[in-house]
C-alpha positions as CSV (number, residue, x, y, z in Angstrom):
1,M,-141.8,79.0,210.7
2,T,-138.6,77.3,209.4
3,F,-136.6,80.3,210.0
4,C,-137.9,80.9,213.6
5,L,-137.0,77.3,214.3
6,A,-133.4,77.8,213.1
7,V,-132.9,80.9,214.9
8,T,-134.3,79.2,218.2
9,V,-131.8,76.2,217.6
10,L,-129.0,78.6,217.1
11,F,-129.7,80.4,220.1
12,I,-130.0,77.4,222.3
13,W,-126.6,76.0,220.7
14,V,-124.8,79.2,221.5
15,W,-126.3,79.6,225.0
16,H,-125.5,76.1,225.9
17,H,-121.8,76.4,224.9
18,Q,-121.5,79.8,226.6
19,T,-122.9,78.4,229.7
20,Q,-120.4,75.4,229.4
21,F,-117.6,77.8,228.8
22,N,-118.5,79.9,231.9
23,D,-118.8,76.9,234.2
24,N,-115.5,75.2,232.9
25,Y,-113.7,78.7,233.2
26,R,-115.0,79.1,236.9
27,K,-114.1,75.5,237.7
28,A,-110.5,76.0,236.3
29,T,-110.1,79.1,238.2
30,F,-111.0,77.6,241.3
31,L,-108.7,74.7,240.6
32,M,-105.7,76.8,239.6
33,N,-106.1,79.0,242.8
34,N,-106.1,75.9,244.9
35,G,-103.0,74.4,243.2
36,E,-104.5,71.7,241.1
37,A,-102.6,72.5,237.9
38,K,-103.5,69.4,235.9
39,Q,-107.1,69.4,236.6
40,A,-107.1,73.3,235.9
41,I,-105.5,72.8,232.5
42,E,-108.2,70.3,231.6
43,A,-111.0,72.5,232.6
44,Y,-109.5,75.6,230.7
45,Q,-109.1,73.4,227.7
46,K,-112.7,72.5,228.1
47,A,-113.7,76.0,228.5
48,I,-111.9,77.2,225.3
49,Q,-113.4,74.3,223.1
50,N,-116.9,75.3,224.1
51,K,-116.3,79.0,223.5
52,K,-115.2,77.9,219.9
53,R,-118.4,76.0,219.6
54,T,-120.5,79.3,220.3
55,L,-119.9,80.6,216.8
56,F,-118.9,83.8,218.5
57,F,-115.1,83.0,219.2
58,T,-114.1,86.6,218.5
59,K,-111.5,88.7,220.4
60,D,-113.1,88.2,223.8
61,S,-111.1,89.1,226.9
62,S,-112.5,85.9,228.6
63,V,-110.9,83.8,226.2
64,S,-107.7,85.6,226.2
65,S,-107.6,85.3,229.8
66,A,-108.4,81.6,229.7
67,Y,-105.3,81.4,227.3
68,N,-103.2,83.4,229.6
69,N,-104.2,81.4,232.6
70,L,-103.6,78.1,230.7
71,G,-100.0,79.4,229.9
72,H,-99.5,79.9,233.4
73,L,-100.4,76.5,234.5
74,Y,-98.3,74.8,231.9
75,A,-95.3,77.2,233.0
76,S,-95.9,76.1,236.7
77,V,-95.5,72.5,235.7
78,K,-92.5,73.4,233.6
79,E,-94.2,72.6,230.3
80,Y,-92.7,75.5,228.6
81,A,-93.7,74.8,224.8
82,P,-97.4,74.7,225.5
83,A,-97.1,77.6,227.8
84,V,-95.6,79.6,225.0
85,E,-98.3,78.4,222.7
86,N,-101.1,79.6,225.0
87,F,-99.4,83.0,225.8
88,K,-99.2,83.6,221.9
89,K,-102.8,82.8,221.4
90,A,-103.8,85.1,224.5
91,I,-101.9,87.9,222.7
92,E,-103.5,87.1,219.4
93,I,-107.0,87.1,220.7
94,A,-106.5,90.2,222.9
95,E,-104.9,92.1,220.0
96,I,-105.8,95.7,221.4
97,A,-107.3,94.8,224.7
98,P,-105.6,96.5,227.7
99,D,-104.5,93.0,229.1
100,I,-102.5,92.1,226.1
101,T,-99.4,93.3,227.7
102,K,-99.8,90.6,230.3
103,G,-99.7,88.1,227.6
104,Y,-96.3,89.6,226.2
105,I,-94.9,89.7,229.8
106,N,-95.8,86.0,230.3
107,L,-94.5,85.0,226.9
108,T,-91.2,86.7,227.5
109,T,-90.9,85.3,231.0
110,A,-91.5,81.7,229.6
111,Y,-88.9,82.3,227.1
112,L,-86.5,83.4,229.9
113,A,-87.2,80.3,231.9
114,Q,-86.2,78.3,228.9
115,H,-82.9,80.4,228.5
116,L,-84.2,81.5,225.0
117,T,-82.9,85.0,225.4
118,T,-83.1,85.9,221.8
119,E,-86.8,85.1,221.6
120,A,-87.5,86.9,224.8
121,R,-85.6,90.0,223.8
122,E,-87.2,90.2,220.3
123,V,-90.6,89.8,221.7
124,C,-89.8,92.4,224.3
125,L,-88.5,94.9,221.7
126,Q,-91.7,94.3,219.5
127,A,-94.1,94.8,222.5
128,L,-92.3,97.9,223.8
129,Q,-92.9,99.6,220.3
130,T,-96.5,99.4,221.3
131,F,-96.4,99.6,225.2
132,P,-93.2,101.6,225.9
133,K,-94.3,102.2,229.7
134,T,-94.7,98.8,230.6
135,A,-92.2,98.2,233.4
136,R,-92.0,94.5,233.3
137,L,-91.3,94.4,229.7
138,H,-88.3,96.5,230.4
139,Y,-87.3,94.3,233.2
140,N,-87.8,91.2,231.2
141,L,-85.7,92.9,228.4
142,A,-82.9,93.7,231.0
143,C,-82.8,90.1,232.0
144,A,-82.4,88.9,228.4
145,Y,-79.7,91.4,227.8
146,A,-78.0,90.5,231.0
147,L,-78.0,86.7,230.1
148,E,-76.7,87.6,226.7
149,G,-73.7,89.4,228.2
150,E,-75.0,92.9,227.0
151,A,-74.4,94.7,230.4
152,Q,-74.9,98.4,229.2
153,K,-78.2,97.5,227.4
154,A,-79.2,95.4,230.6
155,I,-78.5,98.6,232.8
156,N,-80.4,100.7,230.4
157,S,-83.5,98.6,230.4
158,L,-83.5,97.8,234.0
159,T,-83.1,101.6,234.6
160,Q,-86.2,102.1,232.7
161,A,-88.0,99.5,234.5
162,I,-87.2,100.8,237.9
163,N,-88.1,104.2,236.8
164,L,-91.6,103.1,235.6
165,N,-92.1,100.8,238.7
166,P,-89.6,101.2,241.6
167,E,-91.1,98.1,243.3
168,L,-89.1,96.1,240.7
169,K,-85.7,96.9,242.3
170,P,-86.1,94.5,245.2
171,L,-87.2,91.8,242.6
172,A,-84.0,92.6,240.5
173,Q,-81.9,92.1,243.6
174,Q,-83.0,88.6,243.9
175,E,-82.7,87.9,240.2
176,G,-79.5,85.9,239.4
177,A,-78.9,87.3,235.9
178,L,-79.5,91.0,237.3
179,K,-77.4,90.9,240.5
180,G,-74.2,92.1,238.9
181,I,-75.9,94.7,237.1
182,L,-77.6,96.4,240.1
183,P,-74.5,98.1,241.5
184,Q,-73.9,99.7,238.0
185,L,-77.5,101.5,238.1
186,P,-77.2,105.2,238.0
């Protein structure tokens, strides 16, 4: 009898917090899509806190997505330190999920926005060992190299990025750090 009661209470506890996670996640996504960054940040934080309380806070893609979106929101209001922290958490939770590359791309983009080229370069190189066909990682690596004055390495990385995704060439034409590199592409 006591065991059944304990299992029931545990089930209700987990169900309640999972429901709260889902509700806050949906609210945060709605707010984010409507440009209400501060409110969306609060809602994602509440969602994550509720997920932690479910006792099953494992490598869940929805939690990784929540951290990733939270990072985007912080970056959009130019709060890069918490953006970087949340992108790192998204990567840590995703570990082997297919969307982990988004976390790496977003982390390196946040580093580049802060002109932390060494950090951006190191993360790109690390991620490219596992995901060598991710065009945006090559692109961000090219930006890091260009900002560091490593023209040939920037050209090589940008060439790989464009070979993997030709749609990146127009983006590179608008990127200040890469404008001088583009005419040198093979």
